[in-house]
N, C-alpha and C positions, 0 to 999 in steps of 0.2 A: 315126481320126483324128490326122492330123500337125498338127493347128493351132495355131500360137503364139500368136498373141493373137485378141483373139474385141472388137465394140466393139458392146454392143447397149444405150449407152444411148439412152435416151428411147424404145426402140423399151415401146409401151404393153401390147405383149400379151404383156411378162415378167413371170411374176409367184411367185409363191414357187411353187405347185402345181408349173409347169416347170421350176423348178430340184432343187423335193422328189424330182422323177419320174425323177433321175440326168442329166439332158440334158449335163450337164457333165462329169459322169464319161466321158463316152463320147469326153473331150478328153485326154488323159492328158499333154500332154504342153505344153497351155498356158501361159503365160508369163503374158502380161498380159490382164486382162479389164475393162473399164469395163462399171461397171451403173448411171452419171449418170441421174438423173430418172428412177429407178424406184419411183412410190411403191407399188408392188404389190410389192415387194423389200424383205423386213422382216425381224426376226432369226430366224422360224422357217425364212430359209436356210440359219442359219450352222451347223448338223452339214452341210450340203453342200459351205459354201463350202471350210471348214476342211479338205474332202478333198481338193480340190487340191494334192498335195506340190509340186507343180513352180514354182508360184506364185509370180512376183516382184513386179508392182504390181497392185493391185485399186484404182479407181473406186467408192468406192459413196455420192460427195454427193449429195444432193438425192434422196436414198431414204427406204425408212421403215425402214432398219437405224439403229437407237439408240446413242447414245454409249457405251451399256456391250456394247453387239452389236460397235461397232466394237472396244474395249476387249477384250475376248474375243477376234475375229481375231486382230488383233496381239498377246494371249497362246499364241493357240494357233500363231500361223505369225509366228515373229522374225523371216526371214529376209525378210519382204515386207511389202513398203511399201504400205503403207494410205491409201488418201487418202481424206478425209472432209471 
């Protein structure tokens, strides 16, 4: 898929389980990802999120990712702007 932007904010059906199953990995061109307001997306999803090597912006406000998880994302993806 050639998807470059994906907005999943406030989609209550999006969970760690869906992300861990590699749904986002089918979009290798992804540059912008919005995961705002997804309380069921937590630090458990970080291993999959850091695989999005072309990501330029990610919005993880108001979800289950902790400040420590946010720091881990910033460290693993220094070129990606992380909105927390």
